[in-house]
N, C-alpha and C positions, 0 to 999 in steps of 0.2 A: 373527608369527602362530605360536602354539604348535600343533604337529601331533603326533598320537599315531599310531603305526603299528600295524596289525593285519593278521593273515592273513584273507583273505576266507573266509567260511563255506562250506565245501564246494566252493570254486572255486579255481583256481590264481591265484597272485599275491597282492599285498598292497594295502592301502588306507591312506591317511593321512586322519585325521579331526581337524578343528578342534573341540575340546570346547566352545568358546564357542557353536557353532551347533547343538549337540545339543538337541533338544526333549524327548526321553525315551528310555529304554532299557527293553527288555522281553526276558525270557528266552524262549527258544523250544525246540522239541523237539531232542533230541540235545545235542551239545557246542557249540551255537551261541547267540549272543545277537544280538537285533535292535537296531540303533541308528537312531533316527528323527531326521530333519531336516525338521520340518514334515510335508509329504506324502511325502517321499522316505525310503526304507528301505534300509539296508545290513545284511547279515548277516555277522557276524564270528565267528572261532573264539574260544572261551573261555567260561567260566561267567559268569553274571550278575555275581557278586561280583568276579571277575578283571577284567572289562571296566569296571565302575563304578570300581574302584580305579585302574585305569590311566588312565581319563579324568579322574579327580580328582587325578592326579599322585602317587598313593601307589605307588611302584615296588616296595616290599617286599611289600605285600599283593597286588599283581597277578601275582606270580610263583607258580607252583605250589610247594607245599612240597616240600623235598628228600626223597628216599627215605631211609628209616631203614635202618641196617645192624644186623642182629640177630646178627652174628657175635661170639661171645664170645672174647676173647683173654686169655691168661694163666692 
């Protein structure tokens, strides 16, 4: 069974989600995204795009982009 780990939205702890049982994903207020399993709802940390990418197995797109360094050398 493939499980994807997320931090719970605004709550302590983590949650493991089986992407095969997700019925739909919805963005919500703030930095959270709602993941629905039929009538059940779980709020997780992350933008809509990050959560969908992670559920789809795209690990590169699910990570926040690295900070750019604007320090000029030389």
